[in-house]
C-alpha positions as CSV (number, residue, x, y, z in Angstrom):
1,M,0.0,0.0,0.0
2,L,1.2,3.5,-0.9
3,E,0.9,6.3,1.7
4,I,1.4,9.9,0.8
5,K,1.8,12.7,3.4
6,L,1.6,16.3,2.4
7,D,2.8,19.3,4.4
8,D,0.0,21.9,3.9
9,E,2.4,24.8,4.3
10,E,4.8,23.4,1.7
11,V,2.0,22.8,-0.7
12,K,0.7,26.3,-0.2
13,A,4.2,27.8,-0.7
14,L,4.6,25.8,-4.0
15,F,1.2,26.9,-5.2
16,L,1.8,30.6,-4.4
17,A,5.2,30.4,-6.1
18,E,3.6,28.9,-9.3
19,V,0.9,31.5,-9.3
20,K,3.4,34.3,-9.0
21,S,5.5,32.8,-11.8
22,R,2.5,32.7,-14.1
23,L,1.4,36.2,-13.2
24,D,5.0,37.5,-13.9
25,K,4.9,35.8,-17.3
26,I,1.5,37.4,-18.1
27,E,2.8,40.8,-17.1
28,S,6.0,40.4,-19.1
29,E,4.0,39.7,-22.2
30,A,1.6,42.6,-21.8
31,L,1.6,45.1,-24.7
32,L,1.8,48.2,-22.6
33,M,3.5,49.0,-19.3
34,N,2.4,51.6,-16.8
35,S,5.0,53.8,-15.0
36,K,5.3,51.4,-12.1
37,Q,5.9,48.5,-14.4
38,L,8.5,50.5,-16.4
39,C,10.4,51.4,-13.2
40,K,10.4,47.7,-12.2
41,Y,11.5,46.6,-15.7
42,L,14.4,49.2,-15.6
43,S,15.1,48.8,-11.9
44,L,15.0,52.5,-11.6
45,S,13.0,55.0,-9.6
46,W,10.4,57.2,-11.3
47,P,12.5,60.4,-10.9
48,T,15.5,58.7,-12.6
49,V,13.2,57.4,-15.4
50,E,11.9,61.0,-15.9
51,K,15.4,62.5,-15.9
52,V,17.2,59.9,-18.1
53,F,14.5,58.7,-20.5
54,L,11.4,60.9,-20.5
55,S,13.5,64.0,-21.2
56,D,14.3,62.3,-24.6
57,P,11.5,63.0,-27.1
58,N,12.4,59.7,-28.8
59,F,11.6,57.6,-25.8
60,P,8.4,55.6,-26.7
61,R,5.5,56.7,-24.5
62,I,1.8,57.4,-24.7
63,R,0.1,59.8,-22.4
64,L,-3.6,59.2,-21.6
65,G,-4.9,61.9,-19.4
66,S,-2.5,62.0,-16.4
67,K,-1.3,58.4,-17.0
68,W,1.8,57.4,-18.9
69,L,1.8,54.1,-20.8
70,F,4.9,52.6,-22.5
71,P,4.8,50.1,-25.4
72,R,6.9,47.2,-24.1
73,K,8.6,46.1,-27.4
74,E,9.5,49.7,-28.3
75,V,10.9,50.3,-24.9
76,E,13.0,47.2,-25.1
77,R,14.4,48.3,-28.5
78,Y,15.1,51.8,-27.2
79,I,16.9,50.4,-24.2
80,D,19.0,48.1,-26.3
81,I,20.1,51.0,-28.5
82,W,20.6,53.3,-25.5
83,A,22.7,50.7,-23.7
84,M,24.9,50.1,-26.8
85,E,25.4,53.9,-27.3
86,N,26.3,54.4,-23.7
87,Q,28.7,51.5,-23.7
88,A,30.4,52.9,-26.8
89,N,30.7,56.3,-25.2
90,A,32.1,54.8,-22.1
91,D,34.6,52.8,-24.1
92,E,35.6,55.9,-26.1
93,K,36.3,57.8,-22.8
94,L,38.4,55.0,-21.6
95,Y,40.6,55.0,-24.7
96,K,41.1,58.7,-24.3
97,L,42.6,58.2,-20.9
């Protein structure tokens, strides 16, 4: 005879971890991000996002009333280009030293 014992707390922790994982996946596939999601994606505070990115007129964004929305794919492309340009500038400064 087979006997299975389950720890309720462990099952609950596994369940919650799986739910969180699936919610994170859904969020990462969303077409638009709000300002809070953008900050989380960039690991930056909102004032830093405003200073570094929103000051650039080419940064992809949509304003609906008082709310900012950011097209995820366009932001990803912009950040890729921005990172390459900043790395090139940093490398250039290093070579000048």
